[in-house]
N, C-alpha and C positions, 0 to 999 in steps of 0.2 A: 407235854400235851398242850396243844393250842387251845386258847379260850375264844369262844365266839359269842358275840353280843346277841345275835338274832338268827332266825331261820334263814334269811336271805344270805348271810355270810356263809352259813354251812352249805347251802346249795351252790353258792359261787365257788367254794372250795372244792366240792365234788366235781362240778363242771370244769373247772380249771385243771384239776387232776386228770380228768378224762381227756381234755383237749391237749394237754402236754404229754399224754400217754404214760402218766405215772400210774394210772388205773386203766386196765383194759375195759373197753366198752363192748358189750355183746348186743347185737340187734335182737330185740325182743321177738320180732316176727320169725326169727330163725329157730326159736325154741318150739318144741312140739312134744306130744305124748305126756302131757302134764298129769301128775298123780300127787295128791296130798299125802305127805308122809309124816306130818306133825303140825302142831299148833300150840300157841302159847298166848301170853297176855298181850304181846305186841303184834303178832301176825301169824302167818302160816308158812310152812316150809313145803315146797313142791319138789318132786323129782321130775326132771325133764331132759330130753335129749336136745342136742344142738345140731342143726343142719342134718337131721336124720341120722346122725352117727350112732353107733352101737353103744357107746359109753354115755353115762348120765351125769348131770350136774344136779346139785341141790340149789334151789332158788329160794332165798329167804325174803318173804314179803312182809309188809307192815300195814296194819289196819288203817292207821291215820297218820298222815305226814304233818303232824303238828311240830312245834318247836322242840319239844322234848324228844320226840321220835327222831327227827332229822339230826339233832345233836348226838343221839345214841348211835345212829348210823355212822356218822363221821368218827365217833369214838371207837366203834367196833372196827372200822376199816383201819384206823391208826394202830389199834392193838393187834389186829391180825398181821399187819406188816411187821410188827416187832417180833413176832414168834413164827414167822413164815419158814424159818430154817428147821423147825423141829418135826420129825417124822410122825409123832404121835398126836399132832394137833391138826385138825381139819384145815385144809388150805383155802384161802380166799383167792379166787381167780380174777374177779372183776365185778362189774356192775352192769345191769340192764335197766332200761326204762320202759315202763308200760304207760301208755297214754289212754285214758278212759274214752270210750266212744259216747258216753252219756253227754248229750247236748246241754243238759241243765247243769251238771256238775262235772266239768272236765278237769281232771287232775292228772298230774304226772307223778307216778310212783316209782321209787327206786326199788330194785330187788338186788340183793347181794348174790353173786354167782359164786358158789362154794363147791368144794370137793364133795362128791356123793359117796357115802359109806353104805354099801349095799347090805351090810350085816345089821344095820339099824343101830340103836343105842346099845350100850353095854348092858344096861338093865334088862332090855328086851332079850338080848342074846343070852344072858345068864338065866333068865326065867325059862327059856326054851331049851338050853343046852347044859345047864349046870351039872346034872347027874352024869352026862356023857364025857365031861372034861376030866382029864387026868390032873393030878396035883401039879405037874409041870406046866400044863396049860393055864391053870389058875394062877400059879406063881408068875408066869409070863405076862398075863393080863394085868395083874397087880403091879408088876414092875413097870410096865408101859404107862399105866395110870400115874404111878409115882413120878416117873420121869417127866411126863407132861405137866403135872402140877408143879414140880420143881422148876421146870422151865418158866412157867408163868410167874412163880415167886421170884426167880432170878431177874425177871424183867419188870418186877414191881407191879405185877398185874394181879388184882384180886378177882377170883372167880366167884361170882354170885350164884349162878345156876349152872353148875358143871354138868354137862351132858357129854358122855363119852360115846363115840361112834366107832364101830369096828368094821 
């Protein structure tokens, strides 16, 4: 994992990866039909369609683009690329940039463009459907979870806040 000294180096890394097409860039203006689907300590997650397509993406936003957050974004991108081959891990598709219209505080915020899981989190799904699931269904979900965690461990990735989407 690459070490960065400051925020500017992280931003340069992201911009270079976009320019060299190592990371796909999505035009923010082409996203529409935004709906908040989650939030946490660092930001919010939105569901949005792109170019008015019927399928949705998840856009992971960040509250503050400080040095800790931007380093976290780069780290997450690098980790996502390491496990992109696994079917039970949410896919990272690329990045989009939102430029604030606020004249006083104009900021450029990065949003991660991710696979959207229309079933929500595993926790929410189980709360809603647990009694309707057969033992085979429950076993299959547990097996998929174990495979995903095993993949992370094989790649030497520690999961701090494991959220499973279905």
